[in-house]
Structures are given as structure tokens and as C-alpha cells.
C-alpha positions in Angstrom: 0.0 0.0 0.0 1.3 3.4 -1.0 1.2 6.3 1.6 1.3 9.9 0.4 3.0 12.3 2.7 2.4 16.1 2.2 4.8 18.5 4.0 3.4 22.0 3.7 5.2 24.2 4.3 8.7 22.9 4.4 10.2 24.8 7.4 13.6 26.4 8.2 13.7 27.9 4.7 12.7 31.3 3.2 9.4 30.9 1.3 6.5 28.6 0.9 7.4 25.1 -0.4 5.2 22.1 -0.5 6.6 18.6 -1.0 4.4 15.5 -1.7 6.0 12.1 -1.7 4.6 8.6 -2.3 6.1 6.1 0.1 6.1 2.3 -0.3 8.1 -0.2 1.6 9.8 2.4 3.7 11.2 4.3 0.7 10.1 7.2 -1.5 8.7 6.0 -4.9 7.7 9.4 -6.4 7.7 13.1 -5.5 6.3 16.5 -6.4 7.8 19.9 -5.6 5.4 22.9 -5.4 6.2 26.6 -4.9 3.2 28.1 -3.2 3.6 31.8 -3.7 3.4 33.9 -6.9 6.3 36.3 -7.8 5.0 39.2 -9.9 7.9 41.7 -9.9 8.6 40.9 -13.5 5.3 42.5 -14.4 5.9 45.5 -12.1 9.1 46.2 -14.0 7.6 46.5 -17.4 7.9 50.1 -18.7 10.3 51.2 -16.0 13.8 52.7 -16.3 16.3 49.9 -16.4 18.6 51.8 -14.0 15.9 51.3 -11.3 15.4 47.5 -11.8 18.0 46.4 -9.2 16.1 48.2 -6.5 13.0 46.3 -7.3 14.6 42.9 -7.9 16.2 42.9 -4.4 12.6 42.4 -3.3 12.3 39.1 -5.0 13.4 37.6 -1.7 14.0 38.6 1.8 17.3 36.7 2.0 18.9 36.9 -1.4 18.5 40.7 -1.8 22.2 41.5 -2.6 22.5 38.8 -5.3 19.5 39.9 -7.2 20.6 43.6 -7.1 24.1 42.8 -8.6 22.7 40.4 -11.1 20.2 43.0 -12.3 22.8 45.7 -12.9 25.0 43.1 -14.7 22.0 42.3 -17.0 21.5 46.0 -18.0 25.3 46.5 -18.4 25.4 43.5 -20.6 22.6 44.9 -22.8 24.5 48.2 -23.1 27.9 46.5 -23.5 29.1 48.7 -20.7 32.3 48.2 -18.9 32.6 49.2 -15.2 35.7 50.4 -13.3 37.9 47.7 -11.7 37.3 49.3 -8.3 33.6 48.7 -8.7 34.2 45.0 -9.6 36.3 44.5 -6.5 33.8 46.2 -4.2 30.9 44.2 -5.7 33.0 41.0 -5.3 33.7 41.7 -1.7 30.0 42.2 -1.0 29.2 39.0 -2.8 31.9 37.1 -0.9 30.7 38.3 2.5 27.1 37.6 1.6 27.9 34.1 0.5 29.9 33.4 3.6 27.1 34.6 5.8 24.6 32.6 3.9 26.6 29.3 3.9 27.3 29.5 7.6 23.6 30.2 8.4 22.4 27.4 6.1 24.4 24.7 7.8 24.2 25.6 11.4 20.9 27.4 11.8 18.8 25.9 8.9 19.9 22.3 8.4 22.3 21.0 11.0 19.5 20.1 13.3 18.3 17.5 10.7 21.4 15.6 11.7 22.2 16.8 15.2 20.1 15.6 18.2 20.2 18.5 20.7 18.7 16.5 23.5 21.3 13.8 23.1 24.0 16.6 23.6 23.0 16.6 27.3 24.6 13.2 27.6 27.9 14.4 26.1 31.0 14.6 28.2 32.8 18.0 27.9 36.3 16.5 28.4 35.8 13.9 25.7 34.2 16.4 23.4 37.1 18.8 23.8 39.6 16.0 23.1 37.7 15.1 19.9 37.4 18.7 18.8 41.1 19.4 19.4 42.0 16.3 17.3 40.2 17.7 14.4 40.9 21.5 14.5 43.0 24.2 16.3 39.9 26.4 16.7 40.3 28.2 20.1 36.6 27.9 20.9 36.9 24.1 21.5 37.8 24.1 25.2 36.3 21.9 27.9 35.0 25.0 29.6 33.2 26.0 26.5 31.5 22.7 26.2 30.6 22.7 29.9 28.9 26.1 29.5 26.9 24.9 26.5 25.8 21.7 28.3 24.8 23.8 31.3 22.8 26.2 29.1 20.9 23.2 27.5 20.2 21.7 30.9 18.8 25.1 32.0 16.4 25.0 29.0 15.2 21.5 29.9 14.8 22.3 33.6 12.7 25.3 32.6 10.4 23.0 30.6 11.4 24.1 27.2 14.4 24.1 24.8 14.3 27.7 23.7 15.5 28.1 20.1 15.7 24.2 19.9 12.1 23.6 20.9 10.9 22.1 17.6 13.0 19.2 16.4 13.2 15.5 15.7 14.9 14.6 19.0 15.1 10.8 19.4 14.2 10.1 15.8 15.5 6.7 14.7 17.4 8.4 11.8 19.5 10.4 14.3 22.8 8.6 14.8 25.5 11.0 16.1 27.2 10.1 19.5 26.3 12.5 22.4 29.8 14.0 22.3 29.5 14.9 18.7 26.1 16.4 19.3 27.5 18.5 22.1 30.3 19.7 19.8 27.8 20.6 17.0 25.5 22.5 19.4 28.4 24.5 20.7 29.4 25.5 17.2 25.8 26.3 16.3 25.9 29.0 19.0 29.3 30.3 18.0 28.1 30.5 14.3 25.4 33.1 15.4 28.2 35.5 16.2 30.4 34.7 13.2 27.6 35.1 10.6 26.9 38.5 12.0 30.5 39.6 11.2 30.2 38.5 7.6 27.0 40.5 7.3 28.8 43.6 8.7 31.0 43.6 5.6 27.9 43.7 3.4 26.6 46.6 5.5 29.8 48.6 5.5 30.1 48.4 1.7 26.5 48.2 0.7 25.2 51.0 3.1 22.8 48.6 4.8 21.7 45.0 4.7 19.4 43.5 3.6 18.7 45.6 0.5 22.1 47.2 -0.2 22.1 50.8 -1.5 25.5 51.3 -3.2 24.8 49.9 -6.7 24.4 51.7 -10.0 24.3 50.6 -13.6 27.8 51.4 -14.5 29.5 50.8 -11.1 29.0 51.6 -7.5 28.3 54.6 -5.3 31.1 54.0 -2.8 33.1 57.3 -3.0 36.8 56.5 -2.4 38.7 59.2 -0.4 41.4 58.2 2.0 41.2 61.6 3.8 37.4 61.6 4.3 35.8 59.6 7.1 32.5 59.6 5.2 34.0 57.8 2.2 35.6 54.4 1.7 39.0 55.0 3.4 41.7 52.8 4.9 40.0 52.6 8.3 37.0 51.0 6.8 39.1 48.8 4.5 41.0 47.4 7.5 37.8 47.0 9.4 36.6 44.9 6.5 39.8 42.9 6.5 39.6 42.1 10.2 36.1 40.9 9.9 36.9 38.7 6.8 39.9 37.2 8.7 37.7 36.2 11.6 35.1 34.6 9.3 37.7 32.8 7.3 39.2 31.2 10.4 35.8 30.0 11.5 34.9 28.6 8.0 38.2 26.8 7.6 38.7 25.5 11.2 35.1 24.9 12.3 32.4 24.9 9.5 34.3 22.7 7.0 35.5 20.3 9.7 32.0 19.9 11.2 30.5 19.1 7.8 33.3 16.5 7.2 32.8 14.9 10.6 29.0 14.8 10.5 29.0 13.5 6.9 31.5 10.8 7.8 29.4 9.6 10.7 26.4 9.4 8.5 28.2 7.5 5.8 25.2 5.3 5.0 23.6 8.5 3.6 26.2 8.8 0.8 23.9 6.8 -1.4 20.8 9.0 -1.0 19.7 12.1 -2.7 21.6 12.3 -6.0 18.6 12.8 -8.3 19.6 15.0 -11.3 23.3 14.7 -11.9 23.6 17.3 -14.7 25.3 20.3 -13.1 25.4 24.0 -14.1 27.5 26.8 -12.5 28.5 30.2 -13.8 31.9 32.0 -13.3 32.0 34.8 -10.8 34.2 37.4 -9.0 35.3 39.1 -12.2 38.9 40.3 -12.3 38.7 42.7 -15.2 36.3 45.5 -16.4 34.7 43.4 -19.1 34.0 40.2 -17.2 36.3 37.9 -19.1 38.5 36.7 -16.2 37.2 35.3 -13.0 38.3 34.0 -9.5 35.5 31.3 -9.5 34.9 28.9 -12.4 31.7 28.0 -14.2 30.5 25.4 -16.7 28.3 22.4 -17.2 28.7 18.7 -16.4 26.3 16.0 -17.7 25.5 12.6 -16.2 27.9 13.2 -13.3 30.8 12.6 -15.7 33.5 15.2 -14.9 35.0 14.5 -18.3 32.1 16.2 -20.0 32.8 19.6 -18.4 32.4 22.6 -20.7 33.5 25.9 -19.3 31.4 29.1 -19.3 34.0 31.8 -19.8 32.6 35.3 -19.9 29.6 37.6 -19.2 28.9 37.5 -22.9 29.2 33.7 -23.3 26.8 32.5 -26.0 26.9 28.9 -24.6 25.0 30.1 -21.6 23.0 32.8 -23.3 21.6 30.5 -26.0 20.8 27.3 -24.1 18.6 28.5 -21.1 14.8 27.9 -21.5 11.9 27.7 -19.1 8.8 25.4 -19.4 5.4 26.0 -17.8 3.7 22.6 -18.7 3.2 22.0 -15.0 3.2 25.6 -13.7 0.4 27.9 -12.9 0.8 30.2 -15.9 -1.3 30.6 -19.0 -0.2 28.1 -21.7 2.1 25.2 -21.9 5.1 26.7 -23.6 8.9 26.2 -23.4 10.6 29.5 -24.2 13.9 31.4 -23.9 13.7 34.0 -21.1 13.8 36.9 -23.6 10.6 35.6 -25.1 8.8 34.6 -22.0 5.6 36.1 -20.6 4.4 36.1 -17.0 0.7 35.5 -17.0 -0.5 33.8 -13.9 -3.4 31.2 -14.2 -4.0 29.4 -10.9 -5.8 26.1 -10.6 -6.0 23.4 -8.0 -3.0 21.3 -7.1 -3.0 18.5 -9.8 0.0 16.2 -9.7 -0.7 15.0 -13.2 -1.3 18.6 -14.4 -0.3 22.0 -13.0 0.9 22.1 -9.4 3.5 24.9 -8.8 4.2 28.6 -9.2 7.8 27.6 -10.0 8.7 27.2 -13.7 10.9 24.4 -15.0 14.2 25.8 -16.3 16.2 23.6 -18.7 19.7 23.8 -20.3 19.8 22.2 -23.7 16.4 20.8 -22.8 17.9 19.0 -19.7 17.1 19.5 -16.0 20.2 20.8 -14.2 21.2 20.8 -10.6 22.7 24.1 -9.5 24.4 25.1 -6.2 27.7 25.0 -4.5 28.2 21.3 -5.4 27.8 22.2 -9.1 30.5 24.8 -8.8 32.9 22.6 -6.8 32.5 19.8 -9.3 33.1 22.2 -12.2 36.1 23.6 -10.4 37.5 20.2 -9.7 37.0 19.2 -13.4 38.5 22.3 -14.8 41.5 22.3 -12.5 40.6 25.3 -10.4 43.5 25.2 -7.8 41.7 26.5 -4.7 38.7 24.3 -5.3 40.8 21.2 -5.9 42.9 21.9 -2.8 40.0 22.5 -0.4 37.9 19.7 -1.9 40.8 17.3 -1.5 41.4 18.4 2.1 37.7 18.0 2.9 37.5 14.5 1.4 40.7 13.5 3.3 39.3 14.8 6.5 36.0 13.1 6.1 37.8 9.9 5.0 40.0 10.0 8.2 36.8 10.1 10.4 35.1 7.4 8.3 38.3 5.3 8.0 37.8 5.2 4.2 39.3 6.7 1.1 36.9 9.1 -0.5 36.9 10.6 -4.0 34.7 13.3 -5.6 32.4 10.4 -6.7 30.8 10.4 -3.2 29.6 14.0 -3.6 26.6 13.2 -5.8 23.8 13.3 -3.1 22.4 14.8 0.0 25.7 14.9 2.0 27.7 15.9 -1.0 25.7 19.1 -1.3 26.6 20.0 2.3 30.2 19.2 1.7 30.2 21.1 -1.6 28.8 24.2 0.2 31.5 24.0 3.0 34.2 23.6 0.4 32.9 26.6 -1.6 32.8 28.6 1.7 36.4 27.8 2.3 37.4 28.8 -1.2 35.5 32.1 -1.0 37.0 32.8 2.5 40.4 32.7 0.9 39.4 34.6 -2.3 37.7 37.3 -0.4 41.0 38.3 1.2 42.6 38.3 -2.2 39.9 40.6 -3.6 40.5 42.9 -0.6 44.2 43.0 -1.4 43.5 43.8 -5.0 41.2 46.7 -4.1 43.6 48.1 -1.5 46.5 48.0 -3.9 44.6 49.6 -6.8 43.4 52.4 -4.5 47.1 52.8 -3.4 48.0 53.4 -7.0 45.7 56.5 -7.0 42.8 54.9 -8.9 39.5 56.1 -7.3 37.2 55.5 -10.3 33.9 53.8 -9.4 31.4 54.6 -12.1 31.0 54.8 -15.9 27.7 56.5 -17.0 25.3 54.3 -19.1 23.9 55.5 -22.4 20.7 53.9 -23.7 20.3 53.6 -27.5 17.2 54.0 -29.5 15.4 50.8 -30.5 15.6 47.4 -28.8 18.5 45.8 -27.0 18.7 42.6 -24.9 21.0 41.6 -22.1 21.6 38.9 -19.5 23.4 39.0 -16.2 24.5 36.0 -14.1 25.9 35.4 -10.7 26.8 32.2 -8.8 24.7 32.9 -5.8 24.8 30.9 -2.5 22.1 28.6 -3.9 23.6 28.4 -7.4 23.2 29.9 -10.8 21.1 33.1 -10.9 20.4 34.9 -14.1 18.4 38.0 -15.0 17.2 38.7 -18.6 16.1 42.1 -19.8 14.7 43.4 -23.1 15.0 47.2 -23.3 13.1 49.2 -25.9 13.9 52.9 -26.3 15.3 53.1 -22.8 12.4 51.3 -21.0 12.0 47.8 -19.9 9.9 45.8 -22.3 10.4 42.4 -20.7 12.2 41.1 -17.6 12.7 37.6 -16.4 14.7 36.1 -13.5 15.8 32.4 -13.6 16.8 31.8 -10.0 18.7 28.9 -8.3 15.7 27.5 -6.5 13.7 27.6 -9.8 16.4 25.3 -11.3 16.3 23.0 -8.3 12.6 23.3 -7.1 11.0 23.3 -10.5 8.3 20.8 -11.4 8.3 18.3 -14.3 8.6 19.7 -17.8 6.6 18.8 -20.9 8.6 15.6 -21.3 7.9 14.5 -17.7 11.5 15.1 -16.6 11.5 15.7 -12.9 13.2 18.7 -11.3 16.2 18.2 -9.0 14.2 18.3 -5.7 11.7 15.7 -7.1 14.3 13.4 -8.5 16.6 13.6 -5.4 13.8 12.3 -3.1 13.1 9.1 -5.1 14.7 6.1 -3.2 15.1 8.0 0.1 14.3 5.9 3.2 11.4 6.9 5.5 11.7 5.5 9.0 8.7 7.2 10.4 6.0 8.5 8.0 4.5 10.7 10.7 7.9 12.4 11.0 9.5 12.3 7.6 12.9 13.7 8.6 14.6 12.1 5.7 12.6 14.2 3.2 13.7 17.4 5.0 17.3 16.3 5.0 17.5 16.0 1.3 15.4 19.1 0.5 17.3 21.2 3.1 20.6 20.1 1.5 19.7 22.3 -1.5 19.3 25.3 0.8 15.7 26.1 -0.6 14.8 29.7 -0.9 11.6 30.5 -2.7 9.8 33.7 -1.9 9.3 36.0 1.2 7.1 34.5 3.8 5.4 35.7 7.0 3.8 34.2 10.1 0.4 35.8 10.8 0.2 37.2 14.3 -1.9 39.9 15.9 -0.3 42.9 17.7 -0.1 40.9 20.9 1.8 38.1 19.2 -1.1 35.6 19.2 -1.4 33.1 16.4 -4.2 33.8 13.9 -3.7 30.9 11.6 -2.1 27.5 11.9 -0.5 25.2 9.2 -0.8 21.5 9.5 2.8 20.6 8.5 2.6 16.9 8.3 -0.4 15.3 6.6 -0.1 11.5 6.0 -2.8 9.6 4.2 -3.2 6.2 2.6 -4.0 6.1 -1.1 
């Protein structure tokens, strides 16, 4: 007998996501991914000045504001064939690095670690043994016995008070939880430390962007960060060294704590290496441009098909026709008018909602395709592309991570083990380590260029008569993000955004090809259908981010509506 489990909404993400799975014999047989909110900013942008688009597109999401802003100005600059000063590239790159580091740290510790870490079990951990374990893995100074004793006492205080504070809702005691108590205590301690470190990464975004979320320093043609070493109101050496100090602290945590924790947790759940692969076509785009035209990059991009690293094909510039010509979106199973499959320049956004129909239309998310194939995007895609193309920092950090995990698991691991749920976590940690290193190099380039007397930050755009088209891309924390704009006589005629969670969370296409979320769930074990933790583990490994969401409360904080998260029924 098949059992259908509906999880609506998936929690610990940004946005409304519904997942339906059919379970038989303790394993998922089929799955459907449904985005439950409509995004209409593309319609709002029609007829507006392209120079204003980035201010609107930041509102696509309450988390990914920065990445949409920068991708938007890149799209307009691409349409105008407009170069930007190298200082502007470096400043944008530093913002993107800091944003990504903040995002990756938050994703693992605050949004997904508790799928694997049993907080209640940490109460049984021994601080002395935990400290010995931690010190055997990393020189991080926050791994002392006193630190672990303090965390254990804090947890005990929560329990004695009759509640677990920020850890109240969890799957404590679930049969799929397998970490020893000492490892759980280690992870909970680092969870709390990560709250402070992620804040420091976000400070860099705020210093350069003017605020966060919703940065204010961008412009089509560059940035608005005036550079004047003698003016406290401008970008000067005091602010630059403040940024460097913050990046140094974040890099140390990423390299000595985050990466090591993911390696250890993954190794102790080695049985999960076989779950969650799904779509093994990968897409990543290059980023952190090193020149004014966007032809040289610090991070690699490209495609891989059928998990064969030998098929890698690089994407090499902001003008690359290989990327530009091969992206399409299908709405055969999406709540829009029609059943077309179109290039973003030719798309329309005409909502047409109907009931949830697993054999018909069931999602607000479109189904992006590259050369008519579903693609998995995200840090794992970029790490695999980097490994395949010989990107030195990626190969070095990925090799270090696989060796570290292998030492814990007492096995020799290769990149072949990365295709799956745990591989996505390790790919994100490796990418964070790479970016933590590259961010400091970007800082050095900016400081040296300013030291040469170059303070240029902006090239004014000129809009031609008639129609022009442009696309901008960015390898965002969740993967490949692209914006596509058609400009007619200086006004936006059409605007489309193909975002990372659209690539991953999209529904089936007209050929019935599942999207990555859907495909990754097939074959997953389900130990307890009333608490389908294993579904959440795989979905959370993608770092889902769909659309801004709110909880409905009155002014006194009382709940006005309630969502039934788990609904199991026999079919």
C-alpha cells in the first residue's frame, strides 16, 4: 500500500514550499515539488527605467537581496555592452563574498544542522571527551572543555525550565539520528558560535552596501562608494582594514570549524552517501570578475552532464553564447497561461492558478532547462566544475575535505561520493572555504589599486534607440542566478529572472522530466511516515529559498492561523 505524505510548508527555509511524496516499503517512490507563492515583480518592472530595476529585484526575496541587485545591474550593463571600473568590480565582489559566507554558515548551522544533530542527546555528552575530539580535528580556540561545559549547562537550563528555547521544535530521538552524544555537544556549541560569526560576515555587506538587507550602493555602471582616503564619510583605509579584520575572523571559522564539522557529520552518516543524488547534470557560472569586461574570474563556471566530470564545458565570460543561447523555461506543470517552453527573452508572466494537480499543473515555479535537460545548481555544481577544470583553490580545499571526512570514516573518499544529500553539504562547505580565501585576495587587489591612486567607481550608461537585450548572471549561494532584460527605447519591455531554487525546485517539464528536488527524493528511506525527517534532510541540503514568507500574528503576538505541517494519508 502506498502512503502519500504532504509536507506543507517545508520549514527552516525562506518561502513557501510544499513537497508531496509517495512512500512504499519504507522508501520514496515518487515526489512532487510545489512553490506556493506567486512572484510578480517581472510584471511590475515593465515600462520602467532599467537603471531602477535592481532596487525592485532585491525584493524578489527577503534573504537573497544582494545577489538579485548585482545580477540585475549586470544584465543591464550586458545589454549596453558597458564596462565598469575595476574598483567597482572589486567592491561588488567583496559584497558577494561576504554575503555568500554569511549565507553558507547560516544554512548549515541554523537551517539544516538540526536535521542531523540531536540537541537533547547533547545533554549526555562529556565535555572532556568532546574537547579531546574537537582538538584532534581542528585548532579552533573555541573548543575548550569550559566552552562545552557552559553549553551543556545552558541546554540543561532550557530543559529544567520545561522548554528548549531556540531548539524547541526538532526531531529529537528520531530513529534516523545517529550521532554520538559528544559529537552532538560539539555541534550545538558551534551552532551557538556561528550566530556571532555570521553577523560579522554581514557587517562587511553593510559597510560596503550601506545597509543589509537591500544594499544601497549599486548603480548601472559601477558603485556609489566614493573613495577618499582623507574623508571619514567615504571608503578609506580605516573602513578597509575593518573589513579585512572581519573577513579574517570569518575565514578562520569557516576553515577551522564549519568545514571540519561538515566533514565529521558526513563521515558519521556514511550510510547517507547513497541517497539524494537525483539529477546529476550540473550548471554553474563563473564569478568574482577580475577585469572591467567580465572575461576573467576568480571562480569557475561550466556544465557537467550525467555526473561525468570528463564532460565539463566551461562558461568563460559575461557574454558567453553557450550560456545565453541554451537556457529555457517550461510551464507545462506551472500555474501560468499556456504550456510553452521558451527562452527567457521571449517569456511572458501570465498567472493562471488552478487546484494542485500532480498530473497537471501544481506549482508557481517554472521548470528551467539547459539544452532541454534539467540541471542541478548550487555549491556542489561549482565545486565539481572547479574540480573538473583544475581550479586550484577548489581542488585543494575539496581534496582536504575528502581526506578529513575519510579519516573520520576510516575510508578513502573521492569526488564520486559527492553526488547526493551529504555531497551538497560538503560542496557548500568547500565553496565557503574557497571564498573565504578569495575574499581576502579581492580585498588585497582593491587596496593595492586604490594605493596606486585609482579612485574611479562609475561609468555612466547610455541607452540607444530601439531594442537591445541583455543577461546577467551570478553564482549565488544557492547556485546559478540569471536575469534577462529586453530594453526598448530606454524602457524595460520584458524582464525575467531564472533563479537557483527555480532550477532545483522546478516541477516536471513537458517531457515528464523531474526537477532536481523531485528526482533527489526518489529512493530516500522513510523510517517514520509521521515524522519524515529524511525528506527534509534532502530538501534542506539544496538550501531552498523560494519567496518571502510571513507568520500571521496579531499585535499581541497571538497566532491567527495554523498550518498542518505533516499530513499523511493512505492512497
